[in-house]
Residue frames relative to the residue before (quaternion, step in Angstrom):
aa qw qx qy qz dx dy dz
M 1.0000 0.0000 0.0000 0.0000 0.00 0.00 0.00
S 0.3998 -0.7053 0.5276 0.2535 3.59 -0.92 0.89
D 0.6531 -0.5246 0.4106 0.3601 3.48 -1.35 0.60
T 0.6627 0.5091 -0.3164 0.4489 3.57 0.91 -0.86
L 0.6617 0.4800 -0.3225 0.4772 3.60 0.95 -0.76
D 0.6139 0.5491 -0.3532 0.4438 3.53 0.95 -0.83
A 0.6825 0.5054 -0.2786 0.4484 3.50 0.81 -1.02
A 0.6141 0.5303 -0.3104 0.4954 3.65 1.02 -0.74
L 0.6865 0.4923 -0.2655 0.4645 3.55 0.83 -0.95
R 0.6297 0.5170 -0.2928 0.5005 3.54 1.08 -0.78
L 0.6692 0.4978 -0.2915 0.4684 3.55 0.98 -0.77
V 0.6289 0.5193 -0.3174 0.4838 3.56 1.15 -0.65
R 0.6499 0.5209 -0.2937 0.4691 3.52 0.96 -0.85
A 0.6540 0.4985 -0.2977 0.4848 3.53 0.97 -0.97
Q 0.6458 0.4914 -0.3467 0.4705 3.71 0.87 -0.78
A 0.6485 0.5189 -0.3446 0.4376 3.63 0.87 -0.74
A 0.6528 0.5285 -0.3001 0.4521 3.51 1.08 -0.95
L 0.6339 0.5473 -0.2981 0.4580 3.59 1.14 -0.86
V 0.6436 0.5302 -0.2942 0.4671 3.52 1.05 -1.01
R 0.6862 0.4993 -0.3075 0.4305 3.58 0.93 -0.88
R 0.6196 0.5314 -0.3212 0.4802 3.53 1.13 -0.83
F 0.6970 0.4616 -0.2804 0.4717 3.59 0.69 -1.05
D 0.6646 0.4806 -0.3369 0.4624 3.73 0.89 -0.78
A 0.6372 0.5164 -0.3521 0.4510 3.60 0.94 -0.69
R 0.7047 0.4598 -0.2794 0.4624 3.58 0.81 -0.81
L 0.6841 0.4817 -0.2821 0.4694 3.56 0.88 -0.96
S 0.6736 0.4973 -0.2732 0.4736 3.53 1.01 -0.84
G 0.6542 0.5364 -0.2973 0.4426 3.62 0.92 -0.82
L 0.7877 0.3423 -0.1500 0.4897 3.44 1.01 -1.10
H 0.8285 0.2499 -0.0772 0.4952 3.52 0.96 -0.67
G 0.4427 -0.7244 0.4388 0.2945 3.63 1.23 -0.20
V 0.6160 0.4982 -0.3532 0.4977 3.60 1.21 0.54
S 0.4568 -0.6691 0.5261 0.2585 3.43 -1.34 0.36
L 0.6187 -0.5130 0.3811 0.4569 3.64 -0.99 0.11
A 0.5928 0.5339 -0.3693 0.4766 3.60 1.15 -0.57
D 0.6315 0.5184 -0.3390 0.4665 3.68 0.95 -0.82
F 0.6614 0.5122 -0.2952 0.4616 3.62 0.90 -1.01
T 0.6284 0.5201 -0.3536 0.4579 3.62 0.91 -0.89
L 0.6756 0.5132 -0.3078 0.4305 3.56 0.88 -1.04
L 0.6844 0.4841 -0.2864 0.4639 3.60 0.95 -0.96
L 0.6258 0.5260 -0.3335 0.4695 3.59 1.11 -0.62
R 0.6170 0.5274 -0.3383 0.4761 3.58 1.00 -0.76
L 0.6454 0.4970 -0.3356 0.4731 3.64 0.91 -0.87
W 0.6454 0.5483 -0.3195 0.4251 3.62 0.90 -0.96
Q 0.6909 0.4859 -0.2761 0.4586 3.51 1.01 -0.87
A 0.5838 0.6083 -0.3647 0.3951 3.61 1.13 -0.43
P 0.5686 -0.5761 0.4287 0.4013 3.68 -1.02 0.49
G 0.8284 0.1457 -0.1441 0.5212 3.45 -0.82 1.05
G 0.5086 -0.6853 0.4156 0.3145 3.59 1.22 0.17
R 0.6997 0.3947 -0.2842 0.5233 3.63 1.16 0.51
M 0.1104 -0.7861 0.6077 0.0222 3.51 -1.23 0.56
R 0.4738 -0.5885 0.5212 0.3968 3.52 -1.12 0.37
R 0.5829 -0.6295 0.3883 0.3365 3.51 -1.00 0.87
V 0.6125 0.5259 -0.3573 0.4697 3.62 1.00 -0.58
D 0.6827 0.4749 -0.3017 0.4663 3.61 0.92 -0.71
L 0.6057 0.5552 -0.3318 0.4634 3.50 1.15 -0.65
A 0.6291 0.5308 -0.3031 0.4803 3.48 1.09 -0.89
E 0.6610 0.5003 -0.3074 0.4672 3.62 0.90 -0.83
A 0.6763 0.5227 -0.2856 0.4333 3.53 0.93 -0.96
L 0.7415 0.3916 -0.1960 0.5083 3.56 1.17 -0.72
G 0.4874 -0.6787 0.4456 0.3214 3.56 1.25 0.01
L 0.5471 0.5941 -0.4095 0.4244 3.63 1.13 0.61
T 0.5268 -0.5510 0.5313 0.3697 3.49 -1.38 0.07
A 0.6607 -0.5063 0.3774 0.4058 3.50 -1.31 0.45
S 0.6593 0.4755 -0.3444 0.4697 3.67 0.94 -0.74
G 0.5876 0.5865 -0.3479 0.4354 3.65 1.13 -0.67
V 0.6891 0.4683 -0.2814 0.4761 3.51 0.98 -0.79
T 0.6105 0.5416 -0.3348 0.4710 3.55 1.14 -0.72
R 0.6308 0.5234 -0.3077 0.4831 3.61 1.02 -0.86
G 0.7082 0.4666 -0.2733 0.4539 3.59 0.92 -0.95
L 0.6728 0.4900 -0.3097 0.4597 3.58 1.10 -0.66
A 0.5445 0.6459 -0.4313 0.3168 3.63 0.91 -0.73
P 0.7264 0.4266 -0.2825 0.4588 3.68 0.50 -1.04
L 0.6530 0.4910 -0.3377 0.4674 3.64 1.01 -0.61
E 0.5844 0.5397 -0.3596 0.4877 3.61 1.24 -0.44
R 0.6943 0.4863 -0.2999 0.4376 3.54 0.86 -0.95
I 0.7377 0.3523 -0.2718 0.5078 3.66 0.93 -0.51
G 0.6343 -0.6443 0.3016 0.3027 3.60 1.16 0.52
L 0.4760 0.6905 -0.4124 0.3557 3.56 1.26 0.35
V 0.7594 0.1463 -0.0712 0.6299 3.51 1.26 -0.64
T 0.0810 -0.7642 0.6317 0.1021 3.46 -1.33 0.40
R 0.4737 -0.6591 0.5213 0.2634 3.45 -1.35 0.55
E 0.0655 -0.7760 0.6271 0.0135 3.62 -0.91 0.93
A 0.3304 -0.7112 0.5844 0.2084 3.49 -1.18 0.79
D 0.4975 -0.6084 0.5221 0.3314 3.59 -1.18 0.37
A 0.4434 -0.7192 0.4652 0.2641 3.50 -0.77 0.93
R 0.7241 0.4379 -0.2359 0.4777 3.49 1.22 -0.55
D 0.7970 0.1350 -0.0600 0.5856 3.60 1.26 -0.54
A 0.3352 -0.7981 0.4757 0.1559 3.55 -0.29 1.27
R 0.5819 0.5861 -0.3578 0.4357 3.56 1.23 -0.23
V 0.6680 0.5266 -0.2498 0.4628 3.49 1.30 -0.62
A 0.0674 -0.8051 0.5886 0.0291 3.65 -0.67 0.98
Y 0.2053 -0.7695 0.5945 0.1105 3.60 -1.02 0.72
A 0.2819 -0.6675 0.6575 0.2064 3.58 -1.22 0.53
S 0.0200 -0.8023 0.5950 -0.0437 3.57 -0.82 0.98
L 0.4194 -0.6662 0.5491 0.2807 3.52 -1.03 0.76
T 0.3585 -0.6836 0.5888 0.2399 3.53 -1.12 0.84
A 0.6679 -0.4341 0.4002 0.4531 3.59 -1.41 0.03
T 0.6392 0.4870 -0.3357 0.4916 3.65 0.95 -0.66
G 0.6177 0.5480 -0.3385 0.4512 3.56 0.95 -0.72
R 0.6827 0.4784 -0.3011 0.4631 3.60 0.90 -0.92
Q 0.6401 0.5243 -0.3218 0.4602 3.58 1.04 -0.80
R 0.6972 0.4672 -0.2610 0.4770 3.55 0.80 -1.00
L 0.6163 0.5174 -0.3526 0.4777 3.67 1.05 -0.60
K 0.6085 0.5299 -0.3749 0.4564 3.63 0.99 -0.49
E 0.6389 0.5064 -0.3055 0.4920 3.56 1.03 -0.77
M 0.6664 0.5033 -0.3033 0.4590 3.61 0.98 -0.88
L 0.6006 0.5609 -0.3496 0.4501 3.56 1.13 -0.83
A 0.6460 0.5078 -0.3374 0.4594 3.64 0.94 -0.95
T 0.6525 0.4958 -0.3194 0.4758 3.72 0.96 -0.74
A 0.6693 0.4638 -0.3326 0.4757 3.60 0.89 -0.82
E 0.6103 0.5359 -0.3532 0.4643 3.71 0.90 -0.71
E 0.6945 0.4611 -0.2884 0.4710 3.56 0.81 -0.89
T 0.6334 0.5259 -0.3335 0.4594 3.63 1.06 -0.62
A 0.6495 0.5001 -0.2902 0.4939 3.50 0.96 -0.97
A 0.6404 0.4928 -0.3494 0.4742 3.72 0.88 -0.78
E 0.6397 0.5100 -0.3519 0.4548 3.61 0.88 -0.65
L 0.6722 0.5231 -0.2828 0.4411 3.58 0.97 -0.94
F 0.7930 0.2564 -0.1330 0.5363 3.53 0.99 -0.82
A 0.1700 0.8247 -0.5086 0.1796 3.55 1.13 0.90
A 0.4712 -0.6061 0.5715 0.2897 3.49 -1.33 0.63
P 0.5938 -0.1049 -0.7950 -0.0667 1.72 -2.25 1.07
T 0.4633 0.7165 -0.4338 0.2896 3.63 1.19 -0.28
W 0.7752 0.1558 -0.0512 0.6100 3.60 1.03 -0.89
G 0.1841 -0.7443 0.6362 0.0862 3.47 -1.02 1.02
T 0.6585 -0.4942 0.3565 0.4416 3.61 -1.20 0.32
E 0.6226 0.5378 -0.3578 0.4418 3.67 0.97 -0.62
D 0.6248 0.5530 -0.3167 0.4511 3.58 1.10 -0.87
I 0.6594 0.5233 -0.2760 0.4639 3.54 1.03 -1.00
A 0.6622 0.4766 -0.3091 0.4887 3.58 0.90 -0.96
Q 0.6517 0.5079 -0.3375 0.4510 3.66 0.88 -0.75
L 0.6615 0.4792 -0.3213 0.4790 3.62 0.91 -0.84
S 0.5938 0.5584 -0.3707 0.4451 3.63 0.95 -0.69
S 0.7075 0.4895 -0.2637 0.4362 3.45 0.89 -1.18
L 0.6433 0.5378 -0.2892 0.4619 3.56 1.03 -0.72
L 0.6403 0.5100 -0.2893 0.4963 3.54 1.10 -0.89
S 0.6260 0.5468 -0.3331 0.4453 3.56 1.02 -0.80
R 0.6154 0.5508 -0.3264 0.4597 3.60 1.06 -0.81
L 0.6856 0.4391 -0.2769 0.5103 3.60 1.23 -0.63
G 0.6343 -0.5674 0.3315 0.4073 3.64 1.15 0.05
G 0.4422 0.6743 -0.4652 0.3653 3.44 1.34 0.29
A 0.2334 -0.7730 0.5858 0.0694 3.60 -0.96 1.10
G 0.3825 -0.7287 0.5325 0.1977 3.57 -1.07 0.77
L 0.8210 -0.2495 0.1861 0.4786 3.55 -1.25 -0.38
A 0.7765 0.3273 -0.2021 0.4991 3.49 0.82 -0.99
G 0.6196 -0.5792 0.3364 0.4093 3.63 1.15 0.45
H 0.7234 0.3879 -0.2511 0.5130 3.59 1.17 0.35
């Protein structure tokens, strides 16, 4: 097996392990998946806490129908609401509710704690984490601010 394929497969396995860890913590404490958390976080980062659904799909690397499927349960539990554009009825926004903002703060604390456990010293130093972030960015990985 080539070194490049080995590296790619290691990255895939590491990503799956990270998703499982975050899913377990977020689901157990907040009743949401990592995908739900990521969607809510993206809305929170948007101006006014809302985004057009098509822009949200692009930002998350999902299809429009994927975003719709992801938003539906979050709408049912009151974390997100659907808003129509006052000027164009064809445009729909996803918007965080007040409850969504409050619950997201709690989820962020859990996610921060989980990340801190994953990258704990002495196994991981600050330089290691910075280098990993840089390498992942070269592969197209975006951080909290989208860069």
